[in-house]
C-alpha positions in Angstrom: 1.5 -1.5 6.4 1.7 2.0 6.9 -1.6 2.1 8.9 0.1 0.2 11.7 2.3 2.7 14.0 4.1 -0.9 15.2 5.9 -1.4 12.0 8.7 1.0 11.8 10.1 -0.4 8.3 10.3 -3.2 5.9 12.8 -4.4 3.4 12.4 -6.6 0.1 14.5 -9.6 0.5 13.7 -10.8 -3.3 13.6 -9.2 -6.3 11.8 -11.9 -8.0 9.3 -14.9 -7.1 11.1 -18.6 -6.7 9.6 -21.7 -6.5 8.9 -21.5 -3.0 8.3 -17.6 -2.5 5.8 -15.2 -4.1 7.2 -12.0 -2.7 9.4 -10.6 -5.1 8.6 -7.1 -7.2 8.5 -9.4 -10.2 6.8 -12.6 -11.2 9.1 -15.9 -11.5 9.0 -15.2 -15.2 10.2 -11.7 -14.1 7.5 -10.2 -15.2 6.7 -6.8 -13.3 4.1 -7.3 -10.8 0.8 -5.3 -10.8 1.7 -2.6 -7.8 5.3 -1.9 -9.5 4.5 1.0 -10.6 2.7 2.5 -7.6 6.3 2.0 -5.0 6.9 5.5 -5.6 3.7 6.9 -4.3 3.4 4.2 -2.0 7.1 5.3 -0.3 6.4 8.6 -0.6 7.2 10.7 2.8 3.3 11.4 3.2 0.6 9.7 2.0 -3.4 9.4 2.4 -4.6 6.3 2.9 -8.3 5.2 2.3 -9.9 2.8 3.9 -11.3 0.7 1.1 -13.2 -1.9 2.8 -15.3 0.3 4.3 -16.3 2.1 1.4 -19.9 1.0 -0.4 -20.4 0.7 -4.3 -23.2 2.3 -4.8 -24.7 5.4 -3.3 -28.0 7.6 -4.0 -28.0 11.3 -5.0 -27.5 13.4 -1.8 -26.6 10.6 0.6 -24.2 11.6 3.2 -21.2 9.3 3.5 -18.4 8.7 6.0 -15.1 7.2 4.6 -12.2 6.9 7.1 -8.7 8.3 5.6 -5.4 7.8 7.5 -2.7 10.0 7.2 1.1 8.2 7.1 4.3 10.9 7.6 8.0 9.3 7.5 10.3 11.3 9.0 13.8 11.1 10.2 14.9 12.8 13.7 14.2 11.7 17.2 
């Protein structure tokens, strides 16, 4: 989400999943989802985002690689 400047915010509408929706912080049985411990770092003012889709899984010793890194900064003001 933070890689797209046209998205300027979000809101959590459900704390837990329901029968017909699954975008809560907790699953249907009120167990924390896998990412819940990362919410603080995701919502940090400054965030470095590594484009994991472009990373190969294997490298040779001495091989040069290039990995796209994005910087996201939340700020208040005009």
